[in-house]
Residue, then its C-alpha position, 0 to 999 in steps of 0.5 A: x233396956x233403954x233407960x231414957x223416957x222417950x220425948x214423944x211419950x204420953x206422960x202419966x202421974x199415977x199417984x197425983x204427986x206431980x212426978x211422972x210415974x209412967x210414959x206410954x209409947x211404942x218402945x219396940x216399934x211394933x205399933x202397940x203402946x208399951x209402958x215405961x215406968x219410972x218409979x223413983x222419979x229420976x227420969x230413967x226407966x226402971x221397968x218397961x212393960x210390952x204388949x207384943x201381940x197387940x191384944x191390949x195385955x202386957x206380955x213382957x216386963x223388963x226391970x232394972x232393979x239396981x238403976x244401972x241401965x241394964x235389965x236385971x230380970x224379965x218376966x213373960x206371959x208366953x202363952x197369952x193366958x194372962x199369967x206370967x210363966x217364964x222369968x229370966x235374970x241378968x245371968x241368963x237363968x230361966x225359971x218356968x212357973x206361975x209368977x202372977x198376973x198383971x191385974x193385981x190378983x197375984x204378986x208378980 
C-alpha cells in the first residue's frame, strides 16, 4: 500500500477542521477515481478505497491500522452487490461473510 498522499489528488476536508481527511485520485491507474484516507492528519494514507470496475461504488478497502506503511486488512465486494463479502488480513487469512456496506447502513 502506498502511504504517500499523491500530489495531484483532489484534497478533501470532510469535517471542516482544516486538516485533509481524504484525497481523490486514481491510485491504481485504472482510470477510475479512488479515495486515499488520512484519518490522523499525518499526511500518510491510513486506508485506500478502490472502485475497480468503474461503477462508482467502492469495491476494495485496504487499511493500515498500525501506521507501518503496510496493509493490515483488506475487505472486498467480490460480486458487486454493495456488501463487502471477503476479508484478508496481513497474515493471508481469508474470511468470507457479510462485512457490511459502504453506505453506512452496516458497520464495516
